[in-house]
Structures are given as C-alpha cells and as structure tokens.
Backbone bond lengths (Angstrom), bond angles and torsions (degrees), N, CA, C in turn:
res aa  C-N    CA-C-N  psi(-1)  N-CA   C-N-CA  omega(-1)  CA-C   N-CA-C  phi
1 M - - - 1.340 - - 1.507 113.44 -
2 Q 1.355 115.19 134.38 1.450 119.74 -178.65 1.574 109.33 -91.69
3 I 1.290 117.72 134.84 1.492 119.94 175.88 1.533 105.38 -95.94
4 V 1.329 118.24 132.30 1.449 119.94 177.65 1.591 107.86 -117.76
5 H 1.281 119.51 117.58 1.388 123.01 -177.78 1.606 106.30 -78.76
6 A 1.375 113.45 140.27 1.419 120.74 175.97 1.531 114.82 -45.90
7 A 1.347 119.13 -44.31 1.499 124.64 -176.69 1.438 107.98 -64.26
8 T 1.377 128.84 -19.74 1.369 124.50 -179.61 1.557 113.56 -100.58
9 V 1.259 116.49 -6.00 1.406 121.11 171.78 1.543 115.00 -75.90
10 R 1.242 120.85 118.55 1.431 124.65 -177.19 1.530 110.04 -73.73
11 H 1.382 115.54 128.52 1.484 121.68 178.46 1.500 103.24 -64.92
12 P 1.403 111.27 145.67 1.526 118.79 -178.68 1.554 112.94 -56.13
13 N 1.254 114.40 -34.74 1.469 119.44 -175.70 1.642 110.52 -112.57
14 A 1.353 113.11 30.62 1.494 116.55 -179.75 1.512 114.12 -47.87
15 N 1.275 113.35 137.29 1.430 118.04 -179.93 1.550 107.49 -134.02
16 P 1.318 119.82 81.93 1.481 121.99 -171.69 1.504 111.63 -62.44
17 S 1.303 118.12 -28.95 1.463 120.30 178.80 1.526 109.00 -65.79
18 W 1.295 118.21 -39.22 1.354 119.91 175.37 1.474 119.38 -56.34
19 C 1.279 114.66 -43.37 1.499 126.03 174.34 1.542 110.80 -62.03
20 A 1.408 114.62 -43.92 1.371 121.99 -175.41 1.466 109.68 -65.69
21 R 1.341 121.51 -36.97 1.465 124.75 176.25 1.488 112.76 -65.97
22 I 1.275 118.16 -32.30 1.498 120.46 176.20 1.514 108.82 -61.22
23 F 1.273 119.68 -52.16 1.448 126.27 -176.44 1.508 113.11 -77.83
24 D 1.359 121.19 -8.10 1.408 124.75 174.24 1.481 112.67 -93.55
25 A 1.353 115.53 -8.00 1.491 119.00 -179.51 1.601 109.73 -59.76
26 K 1.221 114.80 156.97 1.495 119.08 -177.84 1.523 110.22 -61.69
27 A 1.334 115.61 -42.48 1.469 116.39 -179.81 1.448 112.82 -67.11
28 A 1.296 121.01 -29.77 1.491 119.79 175.80 1.469 111.34 -73.59
29 R 1.325 117.20 -36.33 1.521 121.95 179.79 1.514 112.06 -68.59
30 T 1.354 116.21 -30.11 1.429 115.65 -173.00 1.611 112.26 -108.40
31 G 1.352 116.03 18.73 1.393 120.02 174.34 1.527 116.92 84.62
32 G 1.344 113.52 22.87 1.448 119.57 -175.88 1.527 111.10 -93.86
33 I 1.289 114.36 -157.37 1.470 123.10 -178.96 1.503 111.90 -113.37
34 V 1.267 120.01 138.82 1.410 126.94 174.57 1.552 110.39 -129.58
35 R 1.326 117.54 137.74 1.441 117.44 179.36 1.553 107.63 -130.30
36 R 1.284 110.28 148.45 1.542 120.11 176.00 1.507 106.56 -140.31
37 A 1.294 110.78 150.92 1.552 120.98 173.14 1.532 108.87 -63.07
38 V 1.254 121.90 132.35 1.511 125.41 175.20 1.521 107.41 -55.78
39 R 1.348 118.83 -43.45 1.487 118.72 -178.48 1.467 112.74 -59.96
40 D 1.379 116.49 -35.11 1.533 119.33 177.97 1.439 112.50 -70.44
41 V 1.347 117.88 -39.15 1.421 119.93 179.04 1.504 111.79 -68.48
42 E 1.274 118.49 -38.40 1.474 123.38 176.93 1.555 111.81 -64.89
43 R 1.292 112.07 -38.73 1.509 115.60 178.48 1.511 113.72 -70.74
44 E 1.430 113.00 -40.26 1.613 116.33 -171.61 1.384 111.38 -79.30
45 I 1.404 119.37 -48.67 1.448 122.96 -171.23 1.436 112.26 -132.29
46 G 1.225 124.75 -17.03 1.470 128.09 -172.30 1.409 115.25 87.68
47 R 1.302 119.20 150.83 1.468 123.44 -177.24 1.534 113.75 -65.37
48 P 1.301 118.07 -52.33 1.562 116.30 177.18 1.535 112.77 -46.71
49 A 1.336 119.54 -50.75 1.445 127.18 -171.22 1.626 106.19 -62.86
50 F 1.359 115.90 -39.68 1.403 123.57 -175.20 1.559 109.22 -73.73
51 V 1.319 116.72 -43.73 1.470 118.48 177.49 1.507 109.90 -62.78
52 S 1.321 114.82 -42.78 1.464 121.06 178.72 1.520 112.37 -57.85
53 E 1.362 112.53 -45.86 1.548 111.10 179.78 1.477 113.31 -70.98
54 V 1.328 120.32 -33.51 1.508 118.30 175.58 1.527 107.23 -64.58
55 S 1.259 123.85 -39.59 1.465 122.33 -178.67 1.426 110.94 -72.13
56 R 1.255 124.22 -36.51 1.501 127.80 174.34 1.452 111.11 -54.78
57 R 1.307 114.49 -37.36 1.490 119.62 -177.92 1.506 111.36 -82.80
58 G 1.338 120.78 -10.21 1.417 124.30 -179.80 1.482 112.85 82.38
59 F 1.374 117.84 11.28 1.366 121.24 179.78 1.465 115.17 -83.28
60 H 1.354 123.21 173.74 1.410 127.55 179.95 1.576 108.05 -110.30
61 L 1.397 115.55 143.46 1.430 117.93 -174.97 1.592 103.75 -129.52
62 V 1.367 113.66 129.38 1.427 121.91 179.16 1.618 105.78 -121.82
63 E 1.292 115.37 137.57 1.502 117.80 175.15 1.545 107.14 -117.99
64 C 1.339 113.00 129.53 1.460 116.85 179.12 1.510 110.32 -159.07
65 G 1.355 120.52 126.20 1.430 126.87 173.25 1.595 108.67 61.56
66 G 1.269 113.37 47.09 1.522 115.14 179.30 1.444 120.85 70.60
67 Q 1.399 111.99 11.22 1.495 118.07 178.90 1.510 108.97 -121.65
68 F 1.414 117.08 144.15 1.366 123.04 159.62 1.527 114.00 -92.28
69 I 1.328 119.32 128.85 1.401 122.44 179.57 1.521 103.83 -115.85
70 I 1.338 111.35 116.54 1.444 121.92 -176.96 1.559 107.31 -101.62
71 I 1.320 118.41 113.77 1.504 123.10 172.65 1.541 108.40 -90.11
72 C 1.322 112.06 104.98 1.527 116.50 -173.22 1.439 113.62 -84.13
73 N 1.358 114.24 63.00 1.453 123.16 -179.75 1.533 105.47 -153.04
74 A 1.305 110.64 132.03 1.452 116.91 177.04 1.548 115.89 -79.88
75 G 1.307 119.28 -3.98 1.415 124.30 -176.63 1.601 111.16 -61.65
76 E 1.395 115.65 163.81 1.374 119.71 177.96 1.526 114.93 -56.79
77 M 1.283 119.50 136.14 1.423 123.41 -177.75 1.520 111.28 -106.10
78 I 1.245 120.53 122.04 1.473 119.69 170.39 1.510 112.63 -123.29
79 V 1.339 113.21 131.70 1.406 121.47 -176.09 1.548 108.93 -98.25
80 H 1.299 114.96 120.64 1.522 119.80 176.73 1.513 108.34 -102.21
81 T 1.301 115.01 132.92 1.524 117.78 175.84 1.554 110.90 -110.33
C-alpha cells in the first residue's frame, strides 16, 4: 500500500504561478509580511500545498479572521499576548 501525504497531492485547480507571485512580492523578498485570504489560497493552490511552501522557505504562517499572514523571515518568532 502506498501512503500519499496531503502536501504532495496536487490541488485540482493548482496555480503555481499564483503562489510564485506571492513570494516574489517585495515584502516577501525583504523579510516583510504578506497576507492572503484563506478562501483564495484554498481556491488557487489548496491549503496543504500553501502550508508546505511556506514551511519549505522557513517562513512563519499565522491564520486569523479568514486571513493567512505570512511572516517572510526565518528568525525566531515569539508571540506576546
């Protein structure tokens, strides 16, 4: 039996250029913050592929209020409440 991980399954409407444009934004290239609506991510590439791509780059991903907030910096993240 072959095990298929969710991150390797291609979303039926996968749009790799859409994802590439996110990480090509000036904010992403300079260690800034990028946000995208969760519904857009799920429609364009799917959540597992997006989470995998953020992780592959060493960035941090936060979800709040229907938005994904990508912190395009691999540094230590501390959440203060």
